[in-house]
N, C-alpha and C positions, 0 to 999 in steps of 0.2 A: 605431622606437619602438612601432608597433602590434604587431609580432611579439613584442617583449619583453613587452608587456602580456599577450598571450595565453599566455605561458609561466608566468604566475602563477596558482596554484590558486584564489586568492581571486577573480581576474578571471573565471575559468571558472565559478565558483559564481554570481557576479553575472550573467554572461551567460545561464546556464541559467535563472535566475529571470526575467530580462527576456524570454527566448524563451517561457517558460511563460506569463507575463502577456500577451505579445503574442498567443499563440494563444487564450487565454481572451477577450481583448478582441475579437478578430476573430469568434469564434463567438457571443459574446454579442450583438454588433452585427448579425451576419447571420442568426442562427438564433433568438434570443430577444428580438428587438425592443428591444435595449439594456437588458434587465432582467437584472441580474447574479444574481438568485435562480434563474435557469434552470440555473445550474451545480449547484445542490443537488438537481436532479431531484426535485421535489416532485410526488407523484402525487395524482390526484383520488380514488383508491380508498382512500387511507390515512386514518388518523385525522386530522381537521382540527387544525392547529396552534393553540396558545393565542393569544388576542387580541394579546398582546405581540409575537408572531412572525408574524402573519397579514396584515400590511399589504403591499400591492403585490406579491404573489407571482406568479411565472410557474409555472403549474400544467400538468402533462402530463395531458391528459384520457384517461380510460379506462385508466390504468396505476396500479400500486401505488407508483410512485416508486422511490427508491433510498436507500441508507444515509445519505448526506449530509444528507438532510432531518431526520433525527433528531438528528444531532450539532449541527446548526444550532440546534435547540431547546435542547439541553443547554448550549450556549455561553451561553445567556441565564439559565440556572439550574443551574450545575454542582453545587450543594450541596443540591438537592432541597428548596428552601424554598417552592415554589409547587406548582401542579397540573400542572407540565410533564410528569411521568411519565405522566399520563393520556393524553397525546397522542403517546406513543411505543409502538411495537409490542411491544417486550420491554425494559422499563425496566432490569431487573437486568442484562441483557446489555449494553445500550448504555451505561449509566452506568459500567460497569466500565472502559470504554475512555475514560478521562477526560483524557488528556494534551492532546490538541489542543483540545477544547472549553474546558478550564480556561485554557489559554494564550490562547485567543481572548477569554475573559471578562476576563482580566487586561489584555490589550492594549486592549480596548474600555473599560476602567474600569467594567465592569458596566453599561454603557449599552446597552439593547436596540437602539436605533437604529444603533449602531456595530458590533453583533455580527457581521453578515454580512461586512462589509469586513474586520474583524479576523480572522475565521475563514479567509477567502480569503488574507489576508496570511500567516497562520501556515502554511497549506498551501504557499505559495510559498517561505517561509523554509526549509522542509524540502527543497524542490527545490534551493535554493541550497546547503544543507548537504550534500546527497547528492552533488551535482556537485563541490563543493569537496573533500569527503573522497575521492571517487573520483579526482579530479585529483591529490591528494597521494599516493595509492596508486600512480598511474601514474608520478609523478616518482621515488618511492622505487624503483620497478622500472626506472628509467632510460628511461621512455617519455615522450612529449610530454604536457604537462599538459592539452592539449585533449581527451585521452581522457575527461576528466571529463564532457564533454557527452554521452557514451554513456549517462549516467544517464537522460537523457530517453527512451531507447529501452526502458527496463525496463517490462514490462507494467503493474506496479502504479503506476508514475509516470504512464503514459498515462491510466490510470483515474482517478488522483488529480487530474490536470489537467482531466479531462472531467467528473468527478462528485464531486470533493472528498472522496473516501473516505480512510480512515486509512492505507491500505497503502503509499502513496508515502512517508509519514513512516517507516514500518517499514523500507522499502528503504533509506532514507538511514541509519537507525541501524545496520542490518546492515553497511553499508560503514564507518561510524564504528567499529564493533566490530572489524572486520578491521584497520583503520588503527592503532588504538591498541594492539592486540595486537602489531602489528609494531614500533611505535615504543616500546612498553613504558611508555606514559604511563598509570600506574595510575588516577589520579583522574579523568582524562578518560574512561577506560574504565568506571570505576564510574558516572560520570554517564550514559553511554550505556546501561548496564544498567538503571539506575533508570528512565530515560525509556522504554525499550523495554517494560519490564514494565507501566508505567502506560498505555502507548499501546493495547495489546491483548494478549489472552491468549498468543498465539504469540510475543510479545516476550520472555516468560520463558525461551524456548528458549536465548537467548543466555547468560543467567546459568547455566542448567543445563549447557550445553556447556562453559563455562569451569570451573565447579566440578567437574564430572566429570573433566576433564583434570587439574586440580590434585589431585584425590583420588587418581587413578591414580599421581601422582608423590609422594604422601604429603606434600603441602604443606598441612597441615591449617589452619594459621592463615590462609592466604590463602583457603582454602575458606570459612571462617567470614566473612571480610571480604566477599568478593564475594557470598556467599549473602545477606548482609544487604541487598544492593541491592534485593531483592524485598520487604523488610519494609514499605515505604510502600504497595506494591500490596496486600499482605495486609491492612493496616490499612484501606485504602480499600474493599476488597471487603467487609470486615466492616461498614463504614459503610453501603454500598449495600444489603447484606443486610437491615439493620434499617430501611431507608427505602423499600424496594420490596417487591413481593409476587409478581412473576413468577417462575415456576420456571425456573432457568437451563438445566436439562437439556431441558425442553420447548422453550425458545427455540432451542437449538441444533438440536433435532430438526426445527424448522420450516425451517431452512436446509438440512439434509442429509436429504433425503427419498427420493430415487430410488436405485435400485440400479445396479451396474455393468452388468448385463444390459440394462437399459432404454437405457443410454447407448451401448453398443457394438452391440447387435443390432437395435434399433428405429430406423428411419430418422428423421433429424431433419427437422422441417418449420418453415418460416417463412411469415409472412403474405404476403410478396412471393415469387412464384414465378419461374420462368425462370432465365436464366443467372446473375443476381445471387444468387439463392438457392443455386444450385449452387456458386458461388465461396465463399459464406459457409459452407456445409456442409463444403466441402473444407478450409477453414482451421480449422473446428472439429476435424476429425480430425488435421490437422497439429499443432494445439496439443496435443491429447492425446498424440500420438506424441512430441512434444517433452517432455512430462511423463514419459512412460515412459522415454525416453532419459536424462533427468535422474536418475531412480531407479537405472538401471543404472550410470551413471557414478558416482553417489554410493557404491554398493555396491563398485565397482571401486576407488575411492580408499581406502576403509577396508581392503580386502583387501590392497592393494599397499603401503600406507604406515602407519607408526605414527601413530595418531590423536592430533592435538592438539586444542586448543579449537575451531578453525575446522572441522576434520573431524568432530568429535563433534556440533557444532551443525548441520553439514550433514546428518549421519545423522538427527538428530532432526527436522529440517525435511523430510527425505525421507520419514520415517514419517508426518508430517503430510500431505504430498502424497499418499502412498499411500492414506491414509484418505479424502482428498478425491476421488481418482480412483474409489474404491469407492462412496462415498456421495453425492457432490454431483451434483445434477441439472444438466444443461446447458441448461436453458431460459433461463438468465441467462448470457450470453456473457462478461461480465467476471469472474465469480466464479472460474472455474478459473485464468485468466491471473494475476490478482492474488494468489491464494492460493498459486500455484506460484512466485511471484517470489523468495521467500527462498532456496530451494535453487538456483534458476537463477542468482541473483546470486553466490552462493558458488562455484558451479562456473565461471561465466564469468570471475571474478577470477583464476582459476588461469592464465588466458592472460597475465597480467602477469608471471608468474614464469618467463618464458622457455618456456612450454609452448605447445602448438598452439592456434590459434584455434578448433579443433574444440570446445573446452570451452564456447565461447559459442554453439554451434549450437542447443542446446535452447532457450536464451533467445530466439534469433532466431525459432525455430519458434513459440514461444508468443506473442512480441511481434506476430507477423504477424496473429493473431486480434484483438489489441487495436487494431491500426492499422485493420483492416477495420471494426471497430466504430465508429470515428469517421469512417468514409467519408461518411455523410449530412451530418455537420457540414462536412466539407471541401467537399462538393458545394454546400452552402448558401453557403459563403464565396465559392466560384467564381461562383455565380449572382449574388451581390450585387456582385461586381466586374465581371462581364460581363453587363449587362442583356439580357434576352430569351433567355438560354440555357435 
């Protein structure tokens, strides 16, 4: 009976969410003193949150914090009706990425006191969806449904469980995109495209890849249909533009500041030296090498095979990754792994089609860096279990 249970994709999705929640509960108990706001990585150097979101916070001293702290604020005021934007580093950038915050707002019923729990629940929902969709892809390819649990090894998902960033949700939607293309469920596919575009800017790549593939086949009516999936995003961007004042280009420039020469030629340094720093630096370079391998494999796929929607989306995400490699500074170790995840997922899923597991090697190389990043949390959990360690 247990075996048959784990052959069900829905059971795999539920198990992934339970495992994700279990990890978060352990690290919150061991590393954040039981304060769940520690998952939002709120930094002492960042703009103080509004009073409605400032109660009982776990604050990381001497750091700027991380992206989740801003989406936590947006979840309390998704329609810019208060002074919430004044407490966000780049309001026009952050507010464009509305899907998860507004979902949390709806789930909490607009109650500020419930917003944190609602946001964490939405994050876990996407973990469940990603594993469920990946499990269905595995079953379609005549593989065991338990392969869906591999979703937890995606770098963006590791980052999403650790710091509740948006990238885990995008990883899930990319897998949903592949699934519904294969099953030809048009309206489910349309829903995934709408959601991905509202989640973050790079989600639009999925609609672009599909529309370009249909355009090449002269299926113009379907191009118009699926292109309309980004209209809600366009309308939302207009709304945000007239309710915020931050220059979007400047906001992006803040994130992408260092050159490729700084990254490859200047040795990396970390506060902690010794063998630990050596291991971390080595995984930095392994991660970058995995990204380069992903670029080469994406180019090879396009040259060897007639490009469909998945392949075109892969090329577009490869271009995004190329830009990231050129411009993104490596002072922040989660940035590269999570931004590389879309192309890594699309390549790794080729393993389901009877191809070599080598397609998943770049993903494994980049995931290694994300796993190393949660090393301190793992050590904290072990210490809480083994007193005196």
